[in-house]
C-alpha positions in Angstrom: 0.0 0.0 0.0 1.2 3.5 -0.8 0.9 6.5 1.5 -1.4 8.3 -1.0 -3.8 5.4 -0.8 -3.9 5.8 3.0 -4.7 9.5 2.7 -7.3 8.8 0.0 -8.8 5.9 2.0 -9.5 8.0 5.0 -6.9 6.3 7.3 -6.7 7.7 10.8 -3.7 9.7 12.0 -2.6 6.7 14.0 -2.7 4.4 11.0 -0.7 7.0 9.0 1.9 7.3 11.8 2.3 3.5 11.9 2.8 3.3 8.1 5.4 6.0 8.2 7.3 4.4 11.1 7.6 1.0 9.3 10.4 0.0 6.9 14.1 -0.4 6.9 16.4 2.5 7.9 17.9 4.5 5.1 20.8 6.8 5.6 20.4 10.4 4.4 22.4 13.6 4.4 20.6 16.7 5.6 22.1 20.1 5.2 20.8 22.6 7.8 22.3 25.6 9.5 24.6 24.6 12.5 22.5 26.7 14.9 19.3 24.8 13.9 21.0 21.4 14.3 22.5 22.4 17.7 19.1 23.6 19.0 17.3 20.5 17.7 19.9 18.2 19.3 19.5 20.1 22.6 15.7 19.9 22.4 15.9 16.1 21.7 18.2 15.6 24.8 15.6 17.2 27.1 13.2 14.2 27.0 16.2 11.8 26.6 15.8 10.9 22.9 18.4 10.9 20.2 18.7 13.6 17.5 17.8 11.0 14.9 14.7 9.9 16.7 13.7 13.5 17.2 14.0 14.3 13.5 12.0 11.1 12.6 9.3 12.0 15.1 9.0 15.5 13.6 8.7 14.2 10.1 6.2 11.6 11.0 4.1 14.0 13.0 4.1 16.5 10.1 3.2 14.0 7.4 0.6 12.0 9.5 -1.2 15.2 10.4 -1.8 16.2 6.8 -5.1 15.5 5.1 
């Protein structure tokens, strides 16, 4: 199933989040300003999660919340 089919089929936010969190990890390179990366890493440390997990969470929340 493709993500567009979930959106078109009226899947719940939870179902969309589950779909986005599945799959094998794929390495990527992201170019962001150093200040942004430093603040994001610091923000991730506050609840005790990794920077990578924080970025994944932000992306999933943004995509799953869209209709």
